[in-house]
C-alpha positions in Angstrom: -8.7 -10.0 10.9 -5.8 -10.2 8.0 -4.4 -13.3 9.8 -7.7 -14.9 8.9 -7.4 -14.4 5.1 -10.5 -12.4 4.5 -12.4 -12.2 1.4 -14.5 -9.4 0.3 -16.5 -9.0 -3.1 -19.4 -6.8 -4.6 -21.4 -6.5 -7.6 -22.1 -2.8 -8.6 -23.3 -1.0 -11.5 -21.9 2.5 -12.8 -24.5 5.1 -13.7 -24.6 7.3 -17.1 -22.9 10.2 -15.4 -19.6 9.0 -13.6 -17.2 11.6 -14.9 -17.3 13.7 -11.3 -17.8 10.8 -9.0 -15.4 9.0 -6.9 -16.0 5.2 -6.0 -13.9 3.3 -3.2 -14.8 -0.3 -2.4 -13.0 -3.0 -0.2 -11.7 -3.5 3.3 -10.6 -0.3 5.2 -10.4 0.6 8.6 -12.5 4.2 8.0 -15.4 5.1 5.6 -13.3 7.4 3.1 -12.3 7.5 -0.5 -8.9 9.3 0.5 -6.1 7.1 -0.3 -3.7 7.9 2.6 -6.5 7.8 5.6 -6.0 4.1 6.7 -2.6 2.9 7.9 -3.9 -0.7 6.9 -6.4 -0.9 3.9 -7.1 -3.0 0.7 -9.4 -1.6 -1.6 -10.5 -0.5 -5.3 -10.7 3.2 -6.2 -12.0 4.9 -9.3 -11.9 8.8 -9.6 -11.8 9.8 -13.2 -8.7 12.3 -12.8 -6.6 9.5 -11.4 -4.9 6.6 -13.2 -6.5 7.8 -16.7 -9.9 6.9 -15.5 -9.1 3.1 -14.4 -9.7 1.3 -11.1 -6.8 1.6 -8.7 -6.1 -1.5 -6.4 -4.7 0.3 -3.4 -3.5 -1.5 -0.3 -1.5 0.0 2.9 0.5 -1.7 5.2 1.7 0.1 8.5 1.2 3.5 7.0 2.9 2.8 3.5 0.4 3.3 0.6 0.8 1.2 -2.5 -1.3 2.1 -6.0 -1.5 -0.6 -8.5 -3.1 -0.2 -12.0 -6.0 -2.6 -12.7 -5.7 -1.7 -16.4 -9.6 -1.7 -16.3 -11.2 1.6 -17.5 -14.4 2.3 -15.7 -17.3 2.7 -18.4 -20.5 4.1 -18.0 -23.7 1.9 -17.2 -21.9 -1.1 -16.7 -21.8 -3.9 -14.3 -18.5 -4.8 -12.4 -17.8 -7.5 -9.9 -15.0 -6.7 -7.9 -13.6 -9.2 -5.6 -10.3 -9.0 -3.2 -9.0 -11.4 -0.7 -5.4 -12.0 1.5 -3.5 -15.1 0.8 -1.9 -17.1 3.8 1.1 -14.4 3.4 -1.7 -11.7 3.9 -0.7 -10.3 0.5 -3.9 -8.7 -1.2 -5.0 -10.1 -4.5 -7.6 -8.2 -6.6 -10.1 -9.6 -9.2 -12.7 -7.5 -11.7 -15.2 -9.6 -13.4 -13.2 -12.7 -12.6 -9.7 -11.8 -13.5 -6.8 -11.0 -11.4 -5.7 -7.6 -12.1 -3.5 -6.8 -9.4 -1.3 -8.6 -6.4 0.5 -6.6 -3.8 4.0 -7.5 -3.2 3.9 -6.7 0.6 2.3 -8.6 3.3 -0.3 -6.6 5.0 0.4 -6.0 8.8 -1.0 -9.1 11.0 -4.0 -9.3 13.3 -5.7 -5.8 11.8 -9.3 -6.0 11.6 -10.7 -4.3 8.6 -14.3 -3.5 7.7 -16.1 -4.0 4.6 -16.8 -0.7 3.0 -18.7 0.7 -0.3 -18.8 4.4 -1.1 -19.9 7.0 -3.8 -18.9 10.3 -3.7 -19.7 13.4 -6.0 -16.8 15.5 -6.8 -18.8 18.8 -7.4 -22.1 20.0 -5.7 -24.4 17.7 -8.1 -25.5 14.5 -6.8 -23.8 11.5 -8.1 -24.9 7.9 -7.5 -23.7 4.2 -8.8 -25.7 1.1 -7.6 -24.6 -1.6 -5.1 -26.1 -5.0 -6.1 -24.5 -7.3 -3.6 -21.7 -7.1 -1.0 -20.0 -10.3 0.6 -17.4 -9.8 3.2 -15.9 -13.3 4.8 -13.0 -15.4 5.6 -11.3 -18.2 3.7 -10.0 -19.9 6.8 -11.4 -19.7 10.3 
C-alpha cells in the first residue's frame, strides 16, 4: 500500500506501428488506460495524440488528477525501462531509462492498496501490440 513506499518497474519494447496505440503502465486501482477513472493511481501513459507523443507521468490523489510531462518522446521499435516509486512522504517519482523525469508534488492517499498494471490498447479496429519484457512490483520498506 502507499504507506509502505511501493515500487514498480517494467522493461517494454514498442513495435513498428504505435501511432494508433495507447500504452499504460504503473500502479492503479483498475485496469484501464483512462486517466480519470481511479481516485488514486500513479502510472505512465502514452497516446500519440496526447502530450505530443511523449510519455505522460500521471497520478491521482483522492480523485484529483495530475499529468506531468516526462519529456521523453515514444519512438518505434525501442526498449524502455519504466520505474516509479513512492517516497516516505508518499510522493511519486517517475523514471525512464534510469533518469528521473518527474516527481509528484502532492502526497498520495495513505493506506491505499494499488495494483501493478501494464496494458496496450488499439485506438482503431486494427490490432496493436508492444512487448512486456519484465514487470516487477515490490515495496521499499516493510
